[in-house]
C-alpha positions as CSV (number, residue, x, y, z in Angstrom):
1,M,87.2,68.7,95.1
2,K,88.9,68.4,98.5
3,A,90.1,71.5,100.5
4,I,91.1,72.4,104.1
5,A,88.9,75.1,105.6
6,V,88.2,76.7,109.0
7,R,85.1,78.1,110.5
8,P,86.3,81.7,111.3
9,G,85.8,82.6,114.9
10,I,85.8,78.9,116.1
11,P,89.2,77.7,117.4
12,D,90.7,74.5,116.1
13,S,88.1,74.2,113.3
14,A,90.4,73.2,110.4
15,H,88.9,70.3,108.6
16,L,88.6,68.6,105.3
17,V,85.7,69.7,103.1
18,E,84.3,68.9,99.7
19,M,83.7,71.9,97.4
20,P,82.8,72.3,93.7
21,K,85.8,72.3,91.3
22,P,86.3,75.9,90.0
23,S,86.1,76.8,86.3
24,V,88.0,79.3,84.2
25,N,84.6,80.7,83.4
26,D,84.3,81.9,87.0
27,I,86.6,84.8,86.0
28,D,85.3,87.6,83.9
29,G,86.8,88.7,80.6
30,G,88.2,85.3,79.6
31,R,91.2,85.8,81.9
32,G,90.6,82.8,84.1
33,V,93.4,80.3,84.9
34,L,92.6,77.0,86.4
35,V,95.5,75.7,88.6
36,K,96.1,72.2,89.9
37,V,97.7,72.6,93.3
38,L,101.0,70.8,93.9
39,R,102.2,72.1,97.3
40,V,101.1,74.6,99.9
41,G,103.3,75.9,102.7
42,V,101.8,76.7,106.1
43,D,103.1,79.2,108.6
44,G,102.1,81.1,111.7
45,T,99.3,82.9,109.9
46,D,97.5,79.6,109.2
47,K,98.0,78.6,112.9
48,E,96.6,82.0,114.1
49,I,93.6,81.7,111.8
50,N,92.9,78.2,113.1
51,N,93.2,79.7,116.6
52,A,90.4,82.1,115.6
53,E,92.6,85.1,116.1
54,Y,91.5,86.7,112.8
55,G,90.3,85.7,109.3
56,A,86.9,86.0,107.7
57,P,85.1,83.9,105.0
58,P,84.1,85.2,101.6
59,P,80.7,87.0,101.6
60,G,77.9,84.5,101.8
61,D,80.0,81.6,103.0
62,D,80.7,80.4,106.6
63,L,83.9,78.6,105.7
64,L,87.4,80.0,104.7
65,V,89.7,77.8,102.7
66,I,93.1,78.6,104.2
67,G,96.7,78.4,102.8
68,H,98.3,81.4,101.1
69,E,101.6,79.9,100.1
70,G,100.4,78.0,97.0
71,F,102.4,76.4,94.2
72,G,100.8,74.6,91.3
73,I,100.5,73.9,87.6
74,V,98.2,75.4,85.0
75,E,95.5,73.0,83.8
76,E,93.4,75.3,81.7
77,T,93.3,78.9,80.6
78,G,90.6,81.2,79.4
79,P,90.4,82.5,75.8
80,N,92.1,85.9,76.7
81,V,95.1,84.5,78.6
82,W,98.2,84.8,76.5
83,E,101.0,84.9,79.1
84,L,100.3,81.4,80.5
85,K,99.7,78.0,79.0
86,K,98.8,74.5,80.2
87,G,101.7,72.9,82.0
88,D,103.3,76.1,83.3
89,L,104.3,76.1,87.0
90,V,102.8,79.1,88.8
91,V,102.3,80.9,92.1
92,A,99.4,83.2,92.8
93,T,99.8,86.5,94.7
94,V,97.8,86.8,97.9
95,R,96.4,90.3,98.2
96,R,93.4,91.3,96.0
97,P,92.5,94.9,95.2
98,G,90.1,97.1,97.2
99,T,89.0,100.6,96.4
100,S,91.9,102.9,97.4
101,I,94.1,104.7,94.9
102,Y,96.9,102.2,95.7
103,D,94.7,99.3,94.8
104,V,93.7,101.0,91.6
105,I,97.3,101.4,90.4
106,G,98.2,97.7,91.3
107,T,99.9,98.2,94.6
108,N,97.3,96.3,96.6
109,D,99.8,95.6,99.4
110,M,99.8,99.3,100.2
111,T,96.0,99.7,100.4
112,T,94.7,102.4,102.8
113,D,91.3,100.6,102.9
114,D,90.2,99.3,106.4
115,T,88.9,96.2,104.7
116,Y,91.5,94.0,102.9
117,Y,91.2,90.9,100.7
118,E,93.8,88.2,101.0
119,R,93.5,84.7,99.6
120,G,93.5,82.2,102.5
121,I,93.5,84.9,105.1
122,N,90.6,87.3,104.8
123,L,87.4,87.4,102.7
124,R,88.9,85.2,99.9
125,H,89.5,81.4,99.8
126,G,93.0,80.2,99.8
127,F,95.1,77.5,98.1
128,L,94.9,74.5,100.4
129,S,92.6,72.7,97.9
130,E,93.0,70.5,94.9
131,Y,92.4,73.3,92.4
132,Y,91.9,77.1,92.4
133,V,91.0,79.6,89.7
134,D,92.2,83.2,89.4
135,D,92.7,86.0,87.0
136,A,95.9,85.8,85.1
137,D,96.9,89.2,86.4
138,Y,97.5,87.6,89.8
139,I,99.4,84.5,88.7
140,V,103.2,84.5,88.3
141,K,105.0,81.9,86.2
142,V,107.8,79.9,87.9
143,P,110.6,78.3,85.7
144,D,110.8,74.5,85.7
145,G,114.2,74.7,87.4
146,L,112.4,75.9,90.6
147,R,109.8,73.1,90.7
148,E,111.2,71.7,93.9
149,V,111.4,75.0,95.8
150,G,108.6,77.0,94.2
151,V,106.4,76.7,97.3
152,L,108.9,79.1,99.0
153,L,108.1,82.0,96.6
154,E,105.4,83.6,98.7
155,P,107.5,83.9,101.9
156,M,110.4,85.0,99.7
157,T,108.2,88.0,98.6
158,V,108.1,89.4,102.2
159,V,111.9,89.6,102.1
160,Q,111.9,91.0,98.6
161,K,109.5,93.8,99.5
162,G,111.4,94.7,102.7
163,I,114.9,94.9,101.2
164,T,113.6,96.7,98.0
165,Q,111.9,99.3,100.2
166,A,115.1,99.8,102.1
167,Y,117.0,100.7,99.0
168,E,114.1,102.8,97.6
169,I,113.9,104.9,100.8
170,Q,117.7,105.5,100.8
171,R,117.8,106.7,97.3
172,R,117.2,110.1,99.0
173,L,120.9,109.9,100.0
174,R,122.1,109.8,96.3
175,V,124.7,107.3,97.2
176,W,123.9,104.4,99.6
177,R,126.0,101.2,99.5
178,P,125.2,99.0,102.5
179,R,128.0,96.7,103.4
180,R,126.9,95.1,106.7
181,A,123.6,93.7,107.6
182,A,122.0,91.9,110.5
183,V,119.1,89.4,110.3
184,L,117.1,88.9,113.5
185,G,115.6,85.4,113.5
186,A,116.7,82.2,111.8
187,G,113.3,80.8,110.8
188,T,112.0,80.7,107.2
189,I,111.8,84.5,106.7
190,G,115.1,85.1,108.5
191,L,116.9,82.5,106.4
192,L,115.5,83.9,103.2
193,A,116.5,87.4,104.2
194,T,120.0,86.1,104.9
195,L,120.1,84.6,101.4
196,V,118.8,87.7,99.6
197,L,121.3,90.0,101.4
198,R,124.2,87.6,100.6
199,L,123.1,87.5,96.9
200,R,123.6,91.3,97.0
201,G,127.2,90.9,98.2
202,I,126.5,92.2,101.7
203,E,128.3,90.9,104.8
204,V,125.5,89.3,107.0
205,V,125.2,88.3,110.7
206,T,122.1,86.3,111.5
207,F,121.0,86.2,115.1
208,G,118.9,83.3,116.5
209,R,118.0,82.1,120.0
210,T,119.4,78.6,119.6
211,A,123.1,78.0,120.2
212,K,124.9,76.5,117.2
213,P,125.5,74.1,115.7
214,Y,122.1,73.1,114.4
215,M,120.5,73.0,111.0
216,N,119.6,76.7,110.8
217,S,123.0,77.9,111.8
218,D,124.5,75.5,109.3
219,L,122.3,76.9,106.6
220,V,123.4,80.5,107.5
221,E,127.1,79.6,107.4
222,A,126.7,77.6,104.2
223,I,126.1,80.8,102.2
224,G,128.9,82.8,103.9
225,A,127.0,84.5,106.6
226,A,127.8,84.4,110.3
227,Y,125.5,83.0,113.0
228,V,125.3,84.4,116.5
229,S,123.1,83.1,119.3
230,T,121.3,85.9,121.3
231,A,121.5,83.6,124.3
232,E,125.2,84.4,124.3
233,T,125.4,87.9,122.8
234,G,122.6,90.5,122.4
235,V,122.2,92.4,119.1
236,A,123.1,95.8,120.5
237,A,126.1,94.5,122.4
238,Y,127.3,92.8,119.3
239,A,127.0,96.0,117.3
240,E,128.8,98.0,119.9
241,A,131.7,95.5,119.9
242,N,131.9,94.8,116.1
243,G,130.3,97.8,114.4
244,A,126.7,98.9,113.6
245,F,124.7,97.6,110.7
246,D,123.5,99.4,107.5
247,I,120.5,97.1,107.2
248,I,118.7,95.2,109.9
249,F,116.0,92.8,108.9
250,E,113.8,91.7,111.8
251,A,112.0,88.4,111.6
252,T,111.6,87.1,115.1
253,G,107.9,87.5,116.1
254,Y,109.2,89.1,119.3
255,S,108.5,92.8,119.4
256,P,110.9,93.9,122.1
257,I,113.9,93.1,120.0
258,A,112.8,95.8,117.5
259,F,113.9,98.5,120.1
260,E,117.2,96.8,120.7
261,A,117.7,96.7,116.9
262,M,117.2,100.5,116.7
263,E,120.4,100.8,118.9
264,A,122.4,98.7,116.5
265,L,121.7,100.7,113.4
266,A,124.5,102.6,111.7
267,K,124.1,106.2,110.5
268,N,121.9,106.2,107.4
269,G,120.8,102.6,108.4
270,V,117.4,101.0,107.7
271,L,115.6,98.7,110.1
272,V,113.0,96.5,108.3
273,L,110.3,95.0,110.5
274,S,108.5,91.9,109.2
275,S,107.0,90.4,112.4
276,V,103.2,90.8,112.9
277,T,102.8,90.6,116.7
278,G,99.8,90.6,118.9
279,G,99.6,90.7,122.7
280,D,100.6,93.5,125.1
281,K,104.3,93.0,125.7
282,R,106.0,96.0,127.3
283,V,109.7,96.9,127.6
284,E,111.7,99.7,129.1
285,V,113.9,101.4,126.5
286,P,116.4,104.3,126.5
287,A,113.8,106.4,124.6
288,D,115.8,109.7,124.4
289,K,118.9,108.0,123.1
290,I,117.0,106.0,120.5
291,N,115.1,109.1,119.4
292,L,118.3,111.2,119.2
293,D,120.2,108.6,117.1
294,L,117.3,108.1,114.7
295,V,117.0,111.8,114.1
296,L,120.6,112.8,113.9
297,G,121.7,109.7,112.1
298,N,119.1,109.7,109.3
299,R,118.0,106.3,110.4
300,V,114.8,104.7,109.0
301,I,112.3,102.1,110.3
302,V,110.0,100.5,107.8
303,G,107.6,97.6,107.9
304,T,107.0,94.9,105.2
305,V,104.0,92.6,104.9
306,N,102.2,91.1,101.9
307,A,103.6,91.8,98.4
308,N,102.4,92.8,95.0
309,R,103.3,91.2,91.7
310,E,106.7,92.9,91.3
311,Y,108.1,91.2,94.4
312,F,106.9,87.8,93.3
313,E,108.7,88.4,90.0
314,S,111.9,89.6,91.7
315,G,111.6,86.6,94.1
316,V,111.7,84.2,91.1
317,K,114.9,85.9,89.9
318,D,116.6,85.6,93.3
319,M,115.5,82.0,93.8
320,A,116.9,81.1,90.4
321,H,120.2,83.0,91.3
322,A,120.3,81.1,94.6
323,V,120.0,77.7,92.8
324,L,122.9,78.6,90.5
325,E,125.0,80.0,93.4
326,Y,124.2,77.7,96.2
327,G,122.8,74.5,94.7
328,D,120.2,72.7,96.8
329,W,120.3,75.3,99.7
330,L,116.7,76.4,99.2
331,S,115.4,72.8,99.1
332,R,117.0,72.2,102.5
333,L,114.5,74.6,104.0
334,L,111.6,72.2,103.1
335,T,111.9,70.1,106.2
336,H,108.5,68.8,107.0
337,P,106.2,67.5,104.2
338,V,102.7,66.2,104.9
339,K,101.2,64.0,102.2
340,G,97.6,64.8,101.2
341,L,94.9,67.3,102.2
342,E,93.2,64.6,104.3
343,N,96.0,64.7,106.9
344,V,94.8,68.0,108.4
345,A,95.7,67.0,112.0
346,E,99.2,66.0,111.0
347,L,99.7,69.3,109.1
348,F,98.8,71.4,112.1
349,E,100.6,69.2,114.6
350,K,103.8,69.6,112.7
351,L,103.2,73.3,112.3
352,T,102.7,73.6,116.0
353,T,105.1,71.1,117.7
354,A,107.6,69.7,115.2
355,K,111.2,70.2,116.4
356,G,113.6,71.6,113.9
357,A,110.9,72.6,111.4
358,I,111.8,75.3,109.0
359,K,109.0,75.0,106.4
360,V,106.0,72.7,106.9
361,F,104.1,72.1,103.7
362,C,101.3,69.9,102.3
363,E,102.0,67.7,99.3
364,V,98.6,68.2,97.6
365,S,99.4,66.4,94.4
366,A,102.4,64.9,92.6
């Protein structure tokens, strides 16, 4: 079968490869599920792996099949799979268990192991291939009504985890009803965060660098949120003029804004950080004031990355809710399709340079 793989450690090595087609018998205990891949989304993680910034192949291999935002259809199941059948639409989770207590209890995303296993990212092959096989425990069914947008489920889980954690943390307050939220960043994750917060009835202001109107600001406003360009108004300045935020979801990829966001939090507020940033950016901040406000205001900062099965399942529910509430809104995020695994160069060109791209994805099969 065809797949797109990189040679970890070698920049710009993404290329088409031929690999043996997997079998349900590759999974122990009769729990194997063979999935025909329909679509795979690509994002900054794939770009950074292709840049040789991180990523490692499975043991004994010198190639890593990339792609962690998979969406497909079940082609065959092992004898002990009862929850899935041929023809079901599915998405596989990304993180696989290690050895820590958190892995043992099924919260692989919270592992304390130094070594982690993620399909398409580290030590496990990903989904940019014609087929993959996995244990049924890691495969989540997607309803037929989400066929056109199912490829968005994996990025949706980052948002699900972050917002769920915010509510879980603030259960300590006995009563916490957030009314105002800010989303920093209007890319894929920022737009999905805006959606999820609106589905919860929260007033949302989404901040992006580009002045409106453009497609992303139109999408924000289409679901009843407000859009503000940071080129015109900073986050902290906006909060000072209009009121602080109970939840701030950061999805910019620009670490200095996290410190500005801390100044825009209301008392008992939660700042959710989703950006994974490298480099050595430095910024001068009013450290004493930020520290004082965090302590005296019971403010919280929490990170979200990866997701376990429960966030995939809750993501399915919110996506279904979104289709009922907002029609084709989710499908409008799928801006840049690339047909066929053989078009590797086009896929990475669009991921890197395409103007107006929200989600670039590969149409692997019809």
